[in-house]
C-alpha positions in Angstrom: 72.8 71.3 154.9 71.8 71.5 151.2 72.3 74.5 149.0 68.8 75.7 149.2 68.7 75.7 153.0 72.0 77.6 153.0 70.6 80.3 150.7 67.3 80.4 152.7 69.2 80.9 156.0 70.9 83.8 154.4 67.7 85.2 152.9 68.8 85.0 149.3 67.0 81.9 148.0 64.7 84.1 145.8 67.1 86.9 144.9 67.7 87.1 141.1 68.8 90.7 140.8 72.4 91.8 140.4 72.4 95.3 141.7 71.5 97.1 145.0 71.9 100.4 146.7 70.0 99.4 149.8 67.3 97.4 148.1 67.4 95.1 145.1 67.2 96.7 141.6 65.9 94.8 138.5 68.8 94.1 136.2 68.5 92.9 132.6 72.0 91.8 131.7 73.0 88.2 130.8 72.7 85.5 133.4 75.7 84.9 135.7 75.5 81.3 136.8 77.1 80.3 140.1 78.6 76.8 140.1 79.6 74.4 142.9 83.2 73.5 142.0 83.0 70.3 144.0 80.2 69.0 141.7 80.2 71.1 138.6 76.5 71.7 139.0 74.8 75.1 139.2 73.9 76.7 142.5 71.9 79.6 141.2 71.8 82.5 138.7 71.5 86.3 138.7 70.7 88.8 136.0 74.0 90.8 135.5 74.3 94.5 136.2 75.4 96.7 133.3 76.7 100.2 133.0 73.3 101.9 133.2 72.7 100.0 136.4 76.0 101.3 137.7 75.1 104.9 136.8 71.8 104.5 138.8 73.5 103.0 141.8 76.3 105.6 141.7 73.7 108.4 141.7 72.0 107.0 144.8 75.4 106.5 146.5 76.3 110.1 145.8 73.0 111.2 147.3 73.9 109.3 150.5 77.5 110.6 150.5 76.3 114.2 150.7 74.8 113.3 154.2 77.2 110.5 155.2 80.3 112.6 155.1 78.9 115.0 157.7 77.7 112.3 160.0 80.2 112.0 162.9 82.7 109.2 162.5 81.6 107.4 165.7 78.0 107.4 164.4 79.2 106.1 161.1 81.0 103.3 163.0 77.6 102.2 164.4 76.7 100.9 160.9 79.8 98.8 160.8 79.2 97.6 164.3 75.7 96.4 163.3 77.2 94.6 160.2 79.8 92.9 162.4 77.0 91.6 164.7 75.1 90.3 161.7 78.2 88.5 160.4 78.6 86.9 163.8 75.0 85.7 163.8 75.3 84.3 160.3 78.9 83.1 160.4 78.1 79.3 160.0 75.8 79.8 157.0 77.9 82.3 155.2 81.1 80.3 155.8 79.3 77.3 154.4 78.3 79.3 151.3 81.9 80.2 150.7 82.7 76.5 150.8 80.0 75.6 148.4 80.6 78.4 145.9 84.4 78.7 145.8 85.6 75.4 147.4 87.1 76.5 150.7 87.3 73.8 153.3 84.8 74.4 156.2 87.4 75.9 158.6 88.7 78.3 156.0 85.1 79.4 155.1 84.4 80.1 158.8 87.8 81.8 159.2 87.1 84.2 156.3 83.8 85.3 157.9 85.8 85.7 161.2 88.2 88.0 159.3 85.3 90.1 158.1 84.1 90.3 161.8 87.6 91.3 162.9 87.9 94.1 160.4 84.5 95.4 161.5 85.7 95.5 165.1 88.9 97.3 164.0 86.9 99.8 162.0 84.5 100.5 164.8 87.4 101.6 167.0 88.9 103.5 164.1 85.8 105.7 164.2 87.3 107.5 167.2 90.9 107.5 165.9 91.0 109.3 162.6 93.8 111.4 163.9 95.5 114.4 162.2 98.8 116.1 163.3 99.4 119.5 164.8 102.6 121.1 163.5 104.5 124.2 165.0 104.1 127.3 162.8 107.1 129.5 162.1 104.7 132.5 162.2 103.7 134.0 165.6 100.1 133.5 166.7 99.4 130.9 164.1 98.2 127.3 164.5 99.0 124.7 161.8 97.4 121.3 161.7 96.1 118.6 159.3 92.7 117.0 159.2 91.2 114.2 157.2 88.0 114.3 155.2 85.9 111.7 153.4 87.0 111.0 149.9 83.8 110.0 148.1 82.5 106.8 146.4 85.0 103.9 146.5 84.9 101.2 143.8 85.8 97.8 145.1 86.6 95.0 142.6 87.3 91.6 144.2 88.4 88.2 143.2 86.8 84.8 143.7 89.4 83.4 146.1 88.5 85.7 149.0 84.8 86.3 148.3 84.0 88.4 151.4 87.1 89.4 153.4 88.8 91.7 150.8 85.5 93.6 150.3 85.2 93.9 154.1 88.8 95.2 154.4 87.8 98.0 152.1 84.2 98.6 152.9 84.3 98.6 156.7 87.2 101.1 156.7 85.8 103.3 153.9 82.4 103.5 155.6 83.9 104.7 158.9 86.0 107.2 156.9 82.8 108.7 155.5 82.9 107.1 152.1 80.2 105.1 150.2 81.1 101.9 148.4 80.3 100.3 145.0 81.3 96.6 145.0 81.8 94.5 141.9 82.5 90.9 143.0 84.0 88.1 140.9 81.4 86.5 138.6 82.7 83.2 140.1 81.3 84.1 143.5 78.0 86.0 142.9 75.9 84.4 145.6 78.4 85.1 148.3 78.3 88.7 147.4 74.5 88.7 147.3 74.4 87.1 150.8 76.8 89.8 152.2 74.7 92.5 150.5 71.6 91.2 152.2 73.2 91.6 155.6 74.3 95.1 154.5 70.6 95.9 153.8 69.7 95.0 157.3 72.5 97.1 158.8 71.8 100.0 156.5 68.0 100.0 157.2 68.6 100.0 160.9 71.0 103.0 160.7 69.2 105.0 158.0 72.2 104.5 155.7 71.0 103.1 152.4 73.5 103.8 149.7 76.6 103.3 151.8 77.1 99.7 150.7 76.2 99.1 147.0 76.5 96.0 144.8 77.0 95.5 141.1 77.3 91.9 140.0 78.5 92.2 136.4 81.1 91.3 133.9 84.4 93.0 133.1 82.7 95.9 131.5 81.3 97.0 134.9 84.8 97.0 136.3 86.0 98.9 133.3 83.3 101.6 133.9 84.4 101.9 137.5 88.0 102.5 136.5 86.9 105.1 133.9 84.3 106.9 136.1 85.6 110.2 137.4 83.0 110.4 140.1 84.7 107.4 141.8 87.9 108.9 143.2 89.3 105.6 144.5 89.2 102.1 142.9 90.5 99.1 144.9 91.2 96.2 142.6 92.2 92.6 143.5 93.1 90.3 140.7 95.7 89.5 138.1 98.7 91.6 137.2 97.6 92.1 133.6 94.1 93.3 134.5 95.5 95.3 137.5 97.9 97.1 135.2 94.9 98.1 132.9 92.9 99.3 135.9 95.8 101.3 137.3 96.5 102.9 134.0 92.9 103.8 133.4 92.4 105.3 136.9 95.7 107.2 136.6 94.7 108.7 133.3 91.9 110.6 135.1 94.2 111.3 138.0 92.2 109.1 140.4 93.6 106.8 143.1 94.0 103.0 142.9 94.7 100.4 145.5 96.1 97.4 143.6 96.4 93.9 145.2 97.8 91.7 142.4 99.9 88.6 141.9 102.1 87.0 144.6 104.5 84.2 143.5 105.5 83.9 147.2 108.6 82.2 148.5 109.8 80.4 151.6 113.5 80.1 152.5 114.5 77.2 154.8 118.0 77.4 156.3 120.1 74.6 157.7 119.2 75.5 161.3 115.5 75.7 160.5 112.9 74.1 162.8 111.8 71.6 160.2 108.5 70.7 161.9 107.4 74.3 161.6 108.7 74.6 158.1 106.8 71.6 156.8 103.6 72.7 158.3 104.0 76.3 157.1 104.9 75.2 153.6 102.1 72.6 153.3 99.4 75.0 154.5 100.8 77.8 152.4 100.7 75.6 149.3 97.5 73.6 149.9 95.3 76.1 151.8 92.4 77.3 149.6 93.8 74.7 147.1 96.7 77.0 146.3 94.4 79.8 145.2 95.4 82.5 147.7 97.4 85.5 146.6 99.7 84.6 149.5 99.9 80.9 148.6 103.5 79.5 148.7 104.8 78.9 145.2 108.6 78.6 145.7 110.8 77.0 148.4 114.5 77.7 148.6 116.1 75.1 150.8 119.7 75.1 152.0 121.4 72.1 150.4 122.4 70.7 153.8 118.7 70.3 154.8 117.1 69.9 151.4 117.0 66.1 151.5 115.3 65.9 154.8 112.9 68.7 154.0 112.0 67.1 150.7 111.2 63.7 152.3 109.0 65.4 154.9 107.2 67.5 152.3 106.5 64.5 150.1 104.9 62.7 153.0 102.9 65.8 154.0 101.6 66.4 150.5 100.7 62.8 150.0 98.8 62.8 153.3 96.5 65.7 152.4 93.0 64.5 151.9 91.3 66.1 148.8 87.6 66.1 148.5 84.3 67.8 149.3 85.3 70.9 151.3 82.5 70.4 153.8 83.5 66.8 154.7 85.3 66.3 158.0 89.0 65.7 157.5 89.3 67.2 154.0 92.2 69.7 153.8 92.0 70.6 150.1 88.8 71.3 148.1 88.4 71.8 144.4 89.9 74.4 142.1 87.3 77.0 141.3 86.6 76.1 137.7 87.3 73.7 134.8 89.6 76.4 133.3 91.6 76.4 136.5 92.2 72.7 136.2 93.3 73.2 132.6 95.9 75.8 133.7 97.1 73.4 136.4 97.7 70.7 133.7 99.3 73.2 131.3 101.7 74.3 134.0 102.8 70.8 134.8 103.4 70.1 131.1 105.8 73.1 131.1 107.3 71.9 134.3 108.3 68.6 132.7 109.5 70.3 129.5 111.7 72.6 131.5 113.4 69.9 133.6 111.3 69.8 136.7 110.6 66.5 138.5 107.2 65.9 140.0 107.8 64.3 143.4 104.2 63.9 144.5 100.8 64.8 142.9 100.7 66.1 139.4 97.4 64.9 138.2 93.7 65.8 137.9 91.6 63.5 140.2 89.1 61.2 138.5 85.9 62.4 140.1 83.1 64.9 139.5 84.1 68.5 140.1 87.4 70.3 139.6 89.8 68.4 141.8 93.6 68.1 141.5 96.4 66.6 143.6 98.7 68.9 145.6 101.9 68.8 143.8 105.6 69.2 144.8 108.2 69.7 142.1 112.0 69.4 142.4 113.2 72.2 140.2 116.5 73.1 138.5 118.0 76.5 139.2 115.4 79.2 139.0 117.2 81.1 136.3 116.7 78.1 133.9 113.2 77.3 135.0 110.9 80.0 133.4 107.6 78.6 134.7 108.6 79.5 138.3 108.7 83.2 137.3 104.9 83.1 136.7 102.2 82.5 139.2 99.8 79.5 138.7 96.7 79.6 140.9 96.9 76.0 141.9 98.6 73.8 144.6 102.0 73.5 142.9 105.2 74.2 144.8 108.7 74.4 143.2 111.6 73.2 145.5 115.0 74.7 144.8 118.3 73.9 146.5 120.5 76.9 147.4 124.0 77.3 148.8 123.3 80.3 151.1 120.9 82.8 152.4 122.3 85.3 149.9 121.4 83.1 147.0 117.9 82.4 148.4 117.3 86.2 148.8 118.6 86.9 145.3 116.4 84.3 143.7 113.3 85.2 145.9 113.6 88.9 144.9 114.4 88.2 141.2 110.8 87.7 140.2 108.5 90.7 139.4 106.0 90.0 142.1 106.6 91.0 145.7 103.7 90.1 148.1 104.6 87.6 150.8 107.8 85.9 151.9 109.0 83.8 154.8 112.2 82.3 156.3 112.6 79.4 158.7 115.7 79.7 160.8 116.8 79.7 164.5 119.5 82.3 163.7 118.8 85.8 164.9 121.3 87.2 162.5 119.8 85.4 159.5 116.3 86.5 160.5 117.3 90.1 160.9 119.2 90.0 157.6 116.0 88.7 155.9 114.0 91.5 157.4 116.5 94.2 156.7 116.4 96.8 153.9 118.8 94.5 152.0 116.6 91.5 152.6 113.2 90.5 151.4 111.6 93.0 149.0 108.1 91.9 149.7 105.3 93.8 151.4 105.0 90.9 153.9 108.0 89.2 155.5 107.6 86.5 158.1 110.0 84.5 160.4 109.2 80.9 161.3 105.7 81.0 159.9 104.5 80.6 156.3 103.5 83.1 153.6 99.8 82.6 154.0 97.4 83.8 156.7 97.8 87.5 157.4 96.0 89.2 160.3 93.9 92.3 159.8 95.9 94.4 162.3 98.7 95.0 159.8 98.5 96.7 156.4 98.1 94.1 153.7 99.8 94.4 150.3 102.9 94.0 148.2 105.5 95.7 146.1 106.6 95.7 142.4 104.1 94.0 140.1 101.9 93.2 143.2 100.8 96.8 142.9 101.9 98.7 146.0 98.5 98.9 147.5 97.7 98.6 151.2 94.4 97.5 152.8 93.1 96.5 156.2 94.9 97.6 159.4 97.7 99.9 160.5 97.2 103.3 158.8 95.8 101.9 155.5 92.7 104.0 156.3 94.4 107.1 155.0 94.0 105.9 151.4 90.2 106.3 151.8 90.4 110.0 152.9 91.7 113.3 151.7 94.2 115.2 153.8 93.8 118.9 154.4 96.5 121.1 155.9 95.0 124.1 157.8 96.5 127.2 159.2 94.7 129.6 161.5 96.0 133.2 162.2 94.6 134.3 165.6 96.8 137.4 165.8 96.4 141.0 164.6 99.2 140.9 162.0 99.8 139.0 158.8 103.4 137.7 158.8 104.4 135.8 155.7 106.1 132.4 155.6 109.9 132.2 154.9 110.2 135.9 155.9 108.8 137.3 152.7 108.5 141.1 152.8 105.5 142.5 150.9 104.8 146.1 152.1 101.7 147.9 151.1 100.9 151.6 151.6 
């Protein structure tokens, strides 16, 4: 299937506008060109949205919010149900677009759409489960309870590496909670966003809900406006630590809320009793999946010295066996990096690796072919304390392999970095696994036993600690971030007793 047929199947082959609140709006900003990273050739272009477009879209979204917040949550969920059905119908074409625009292999492109479908299913059920608590009142003939109300417009700023699912984590939940959404996607994945918005148009038209899902394809200034805009009470940002710190500071300055999903620098610990077959598969997928461009990608491996040799041999063979190429070709396990600049960062990182005493065991080079292809790379590293490059995250398929003496050393080194997203341990010891999961163990938001760092399910809340930002999205009770809590007390008696026994007599 060529690029034009993919765009036509998704109904976006003639779309050139970069803004929508239910229908496309003419935008006049500079062109944002989408590039196929497997070829380096353009896929299409849009006129970027600018701040005035954002103001217009926000005004329309606020008009819808006035009605949407009063629509019963089970009825709001019907919009998300329709969107999920449309995603099912267009899964193959949308997954292929993800592959063509950001370089995911075919199965990962399809899996990302499945993740969007899954969160829609979750959100539909949530429409009947926005529960509040009832608390006993100390005052006679009083009832005390809490309830949850819609919050308002939600700004959603996403990264290229997950062009659809992170938006869906936020938008599906927010819509059922009674909010409206303004989405600024990565300028590296504009066509994927436009394709999703086109499906949103169909769902919104069918449910009389234009303005619930809005789109602004623009540059960093549009994201800066979202962070500054007081009428957007919640901003969800996925991206780098540096930009996330700026977004969080700007939103906090106006006393707004922010959900921050930032850097990972994720680690795997392999103990002497580890099931090595599982460890090799988990580490290899964690490092190579999405060509090392997931926020949950494996960056560091801490191997007990008693098993380090055997693990290293197996990982070298596994990395060398990974077929790199066109992400839509059968058998390819690693596509391209997203851009020429990403390849430069890969090469700059490896130069520092060698300067700092690291040994490249396999990979370590740009591939001589059109597009932005590099070899998956395994590095034998000195102690982490003397290897500064391992303290930073490089969005590329590079893994640092460290030898450690004990679980305690592995935990200390894992937790020493400033990021805290995902972590994993491979062991057959119940005590070691529970130590890893304890309050004195991994300090990450995600901790896994006998599986890798990458590949979270939507049922749990996703997010991390420390410089990862502390935000939570998707499942569990992450929905509470999209609503405002109200504590209510009803006096159904004939007297007015005061709390804490306060005596306030009046004549």
